[in-house]
N, C-alpha and C positions, 0 to 999 in steps of 0.2 A: 503495500500500500505506501502511498509517496502522496504524503501529509506536505503542502506547500501552502500553512498558514503562518503569523506573523506572530513571534508570541509574546501575547499581549501583558506576562504571566512574571517577563524577563528575572525583574529581583532577586524577585524570590527561586523563579529556575530557570535550568540552565534550557539552552533551545535542543540540546540533545535528550532530556528528562522532556522538557513539554512536548516533541515529536512524539513520544515512547510513550508519554497516559495519553495522549490522544489517537494511536492507535493503539489504546487497547480499548481504546473508548470508556476510558475513563474520568473527561473531561464533557462539561455540556457544553456544548457549543453555543444553545441559547443561550446560556449564564454568559460567557462569552462577550456572546454577545452585546448580550446588556449593559455590562460596564464599556465595552468602548460605546454603546451609547452612551452611557452616563458622562466619559468621559470628553468626549467633543462636546455634549454639553456645555461641560463645568468651562471646556479652551476658550470656545464661543463666549459661555456671558461673560467670560474675563474680560473679552476682547470689548462687548458693551454691543453687543448683537439682543436686538425688542425679545423678549420671549413670543412676540409672532411671529416674528421672522423664522428666530430659532428653533419652533417646532417645526413650522415650514420646509427648513435646509436641511431638516433631519430629518422629514419625513417624503425628501427630494433622493438622499439617499439611500433611506428604507422604502421601499413603496407600496413592499407587502407587507407594513404593518402599517395600521389605521392613527390621526392624531393621538385620538386618547388613549390606545395603548402606549406610544410614544412620553406619553407622560406622564403615565403609571412606572415606566420601567424609570424615567428618571429621576421623581420624587419616591418609586423604591425603593431605589439599586442602593447598595451600600458597599462602598466601595471599601478595601483592606486596608488600613490600617498603614502596616506596610508598605505598600505600591503607593498609598498617598498621605504624609505623614500634617503635611500643612494642608491637608483640608478639612 
């Protein structure tokens, strides 16, 4: 199995560890997607993007998800403090 996915858990896991966990199906892709959405939301918010525009932009990047689903992900996903101590 050829896994070509970015390692969003890099500070905690090496790329080879991450690939092994993905290949063994021990990492939930939907949880990683939610983590990436939350990180992107925070990045855009820090840049001063207004909430309406922010969710429109997220919806363009994730068209399969409804705006309400994106809001639920953004507001309910907790970021690991080991990855983001400043948040």
